[in-house]
N, C-alpha and C positions, 0 to 999 in steps of 0.2 A: 459414416463414416469416419474414422482411425485419426485419432487425436491424442500427441503428445505433449506432456505437460512439464515442462525443465524447469529442472526447481525442487526443494524437500522444504520446505516453512508451512508457515501454520498459512500465507496469501495463497504458494502454491495446492496446498489439502483442498480451502476453501472454494478456487479456479474448479478443478477438479469434481470435486462436490457440487460445484454446478453444472459441473461439463456436461457431467451425467444424466443430467432430469432429460434431457434433450432427444427428441427422438430421432437426433440427427444419429448420433452419437452407436459408432456399432465396435469399436472398441477403444479402452481408456490408456494409455500409458504413460507412466511418466521415469524422466531421471535426475539421478536418483529417488526421490520421492520420499515417504514417510510411510511406517504405519500404520497413519490412517490413511494416507493413499490405496494401502499395501490392500485395504478392504474395499475400494470400487475400480481398481484396473489392477493394473504389471506395472511392477517397479523393476525398473532396469537402471546396475550401476555402474552410470557415466556419467563426471561430473559436468555441471552445467559449464564449464569457463571450458569444456575438451571437443572444440566445434569439429573436428573432423571425428570423431567419436559418434556422438551426435545426429549429424549427417550418414554415418556408417550404419545408425540404431534405426531413421525415419527412413531411410529406403530398403533396407532389409525387414522391415514391417512395414512398407508402403503406406507410408503415414498422407491422409489429406492436411492437416493441416497440425503446426509445431506454436505453442503458446510459451512465449519465455516468461516467467516469473522474477529472477533477480534480476537488478541492474547490474552489475558488474559483468553478467556477459551480454549483454545488450552494448555498452558502449566498448567494451575489447569488441565488437565487430561480428556474433556467433551469427546473428540474425544473417548476416551480408556472406556468411559462409556458408549457411544453410538454400538461400533464398538463388546463389550461385550455382550449387546442387539440385537446382529444384524442384526444393521444398516446399511449400508455402508457410508462411510467418507471421504470427500475429505479435510483433514487436520491431520498434522503428532499429534499421540502419545503424550503426558509431556516429555514418555523422548526424544526423536526426538526434540518437542522446546523446548528442555532448550535451545539452538543451540542459542535462542535469549534470554529463559526467564533467562541468565547466561553468560555473555561476560567472564568472565574466563574459562568458562565450551568450549567457540566457539574459545578461541585461545587454547585452550588445542586442540581440538579439529581438529583443521588446522592447527598446527604442527605435531602433526600425521599424518595427512594426505597431507604432504608436499606442501600445498598452501602459499602463501606469502600471506603476510597481513602486514600495521601495527606494528613494533616493539615497544612490551611493552620500559617503563620505569619507573627505578625505584626509580626514585626522580621524581618528578614533578618539572620543569622548563620551563618555555616559550623559546618555540615553543614549545606547547602539546599539546596536544586534553586531556580532561578528561568525562569520560563516566561514569556511573551509570551503576553498574552490571547488573542489573533488570533491569524491567520492565520502564519502565517512557514514555509514549506514545506518544511516540517519540520527547520528549525533555529534556533526557537524554545525549544530548551529545555536550561539550561545545568548543570550538576553542580558544582556547588560545596565544596569540600573542604578549606578555605582562603583566610584573609582574602585574597587574592593574586586567587586564580580568582573569591571574589564579588565581586569590584572591577571583575574584568574584563568580568565578567555582567552587569553594571550597568549597565555603556556599553555592551557589546552591545545589551543590551533597551531598551533606549535611542532603540538608534539607528531600530533597526525601527519606533519610533512609535506604539505602541500601549500600554496600559496593562499589567501585571505582575501573577501571584502568584507566593509565591513559598509553597515548600511543606515539608515533611522530607525528610531525606533515606533511603531506604528502602533494606535491602539484601538480596539474595536474586536470582533466578534472575529475567531478565526475559520475558516470551512477547509474542508478538502473537497476539491473538485474535481472527477474523474472523465473521463470522457475515450469515448472508443475514436477512431481518427482513423479513415482511410487515404490522406494527405491530403484532402481537400476538406473534407466535411466536420463535424464533430459530434458525437451524440453524447449527449452529457449522461446522466448515470444519479442515484441521488447522491446529494452536498455528505459530508461526517464532520465528523470531527472527532482527534486523536490527542490520547495527554500522554505529554513527555518526558516530564516527569517523571523517577524516576518514584513516587511517594507523593503521599495523601498533599492536600491541598498546594500544587506544583515544589512541591522542594525538592531539595536534588540536584545529583545532575544528572545531563539528557540522558535519553536512551531509544530503543528505536521505536517503541508508544509501549504503554503500559495497559491502552484498551483504548475502544471509539465506540463509539457510537453514530447512528441514525433513526430521525433523519435529526436538524441542525433547524433550531424553533426560531427562527425568524422571520418576522413576516415580510414579505412579496417579494423573501428569497425562486427566483425563476430559475431553475440548471437550468436550462434548454440555451436558455434568454441571454443567460454569464459564459456561458461555452460558446456563444455566437463570436459576442463582444470580446471576449481575450485569448480560445482556443482558436478559433477561426482565423485570426490576422495573424497569429505566429504561424499557425499550418500555411499561410502565403506565405509570411517569408520568409522560410523556411524554405519552400518547397522552388522559389529566387531564388535559393544558393544550393539548390543542387543535391537536394536533402528535406524530401519528401517525409511527413510525420504518418508511419505507416503502424496504430498499434494504439497501445492507453496514457495519455496522455497527462496527469496527474499538476491542476496548479492549487496549488498553497494559496489561498487566498488571505485579506485581509480585506473587512466589510467596513469601513472607517467610515466617519461624518462625510468623510466630499464624494465618499461610494468605492466601490473591488478594488483593490489595488494587489498588482503578484507582489507574494511572498516570495516564494521560489517553484520552478518546474520538478518534475519527476520524468522520468518516461517508460516509465511501468505502472502497475495498481500497487497500491500502499500496502503498510501493513505494522497496523493490521486494521486502519480500517475498512481493507475489500470481504473482512470477514463479518466486518455489518453492517454492509451495505448489500454485495450478495444477494442475501435472503431475501434481501425486499425488491428486488428485482423479479420481473414478470415476463414472461414470454420467452423467444427463443434466444440465449447466451450466444450460444454456441455458431446458425447462424448470421448473428450478428458480429461478431468474432470472422468467421470463414467469408462475411461482403465484406469488413475493413481489410481483411490479409488481403482480396481479392481487385481492391480499389474501386470498391461501389456499394455507399450505405444509404445511398436514395432514395431506395425504399426500406427503408428497415428502421420501426419501431418499438418500440422495449415500454414494456410500461411498470407502474412503481407499487406497490404493494402499501395500506396506509395503514399495514403496524410498522412499530414500533423496532428498531435491536441497536443490542448494547453487549457488546464485547469487554471482556475480561482478562488480561493476561495474567497467567497463574506460574511468574519466575522462580529459578533461583532466588533464594534469601541472600547471596552476596551481585545479584546482578545490579547493573554492569558491569563492577568492574571483575566479574567473575565469575562462569559459569557453571554448571551440575553434571555431572556424567556418571551412568551406569547406577541411581536410584533406584530403589523400583519407585513406577505410579500405582495411587491405588486409587479406587473407589472412579474406574471410567464406566464402567454400568450403571453402577449406583445416581453417578450425578446426567448422563446421557440418557434414562430412562426415562422422561414425562419430559419425551424430545428436545430438549434442550443440545448445540451442535456442540462439538468437544474437535477441536479444530486442530494437530494435530503439529508443535511451531518447532521442536529437537528432543523427537524423542525418537527412543532406539529397540528392537529389539533383539534381548537378550535367552538363550531356553524359554522362548516362548511368553518370558516377560518384556512388557514394556517400559523401557526406562527412562532414565534422561539423558538427552547429548544435546547441550548449551546453556543459554541464559537462558531467554526466552521460551521456557517448553510448550504451553498449552496454551492458547484458547477458549474463552469455555461462551461461546456466540447465543441469545436466547429474545426471543421475542414477541410479541406482546399488543395488546389495543394501547398501552400510552409506555411514554421511557420508562415512566415508574415501576411499570406491569413489566417491561423487558425487565430492564434493572431488576427486580426481587428475584424474577427466576435465573436468572444469571450470580448472580449473589449465592440464594440459593447453590445449588449445582459450585460455584467455584467452593462452596466452606467442605464440599465432601470431597472433593476431586485434588489430589496434592501430597505429598512425598515430602522425607525428610527436606524439614530447615523452606521448602518454597512460603513461597507470599504473593501479596498484590495489593493495590492501590483499592480499599474502600469507600470511595468517591467517585469516579469514570460515571458518569452523563448524571450525578448529584444535581449539579446547577442548573442543568437543561431539564431535566426530569420535576422540578422547583417552577423550574421559567415557567413551561409544558402547562402543569398543573390552573399557574398564576390567567394566563392566558386563556384555559380551557375552562376555565374552573367559577 
């Protein structure tokens, strides 16, 4: 199969890396891609939101499948334009992508589907959660336990320019649950947990994600059972609204004392959870995406490796307030020498040098028999690779590794 990946971040590099392992793959292309993806396939200078350019590219390359990474193009209807043009796509229509594009729409779907979620609040009072209604690149959720935090959140969400919603603050273990969907069925991938705040101990502003790990050490956590309980009723409701969801449906869940509750839905692979999940997925990943795009996952199965995976994001010093552009990235070969995966998230190639090109620059992913061992390898590599002013959180998966050790020790 000839496959095209749309996007240029760490998530897309991880997708390209996983797709490249499939025996079905004959050619891998990306638009626009990045220097890491360029080592796996051919990159083309087409923007992810350029529907006409992507359709022309897909036709000229005779692509058998296009996998769309970012949420923006999906919400804008790029998948629709490709499908109308006769190209098979893994990614939802604009109508189905509203599950992420509008929090209010998602709430309405969840209620109609009978799926438990955080309750909306008519009045903003702490403790609560304030969420931008539209897309905010993972930075539109504000947890408010005090009046001061609420006041700051209301200012921040107003600056994003969209409407917002206020919800109850749920307590428990938070889990990201991805499912490959064909419009009716949901095939669960291994659960993960990400770290949203900029600094250690969950301090500082929200970010797109500073790290992630998988598995999540929660007793009795059955991913496929959860997908059938949460994703599939939502798929049925979307289909009833003439918006069948074909692509990756990502549920942010809180595992409360009263059972799982949906915090949010996203219409695409999460970033950086994808970078920690895909190294654990066994089987023909490309085959699964192609089957979903064709509308039939009935006979598809994927395995899960026993090894754990931990991803550490190496970011610009001022991120999320500002990124870094043009700084030479050092230590790439040395960091990757021990089998550690380095997913390029915001990089560029200039005069033969790999340089920075944004806020979250690299994703360092390592696997191991336990979270502690995977974490140790990831941090060993993160300490080697970097650029002037780079930083990373030092507590990714620390609590989970300790919990895992207690359970198995």
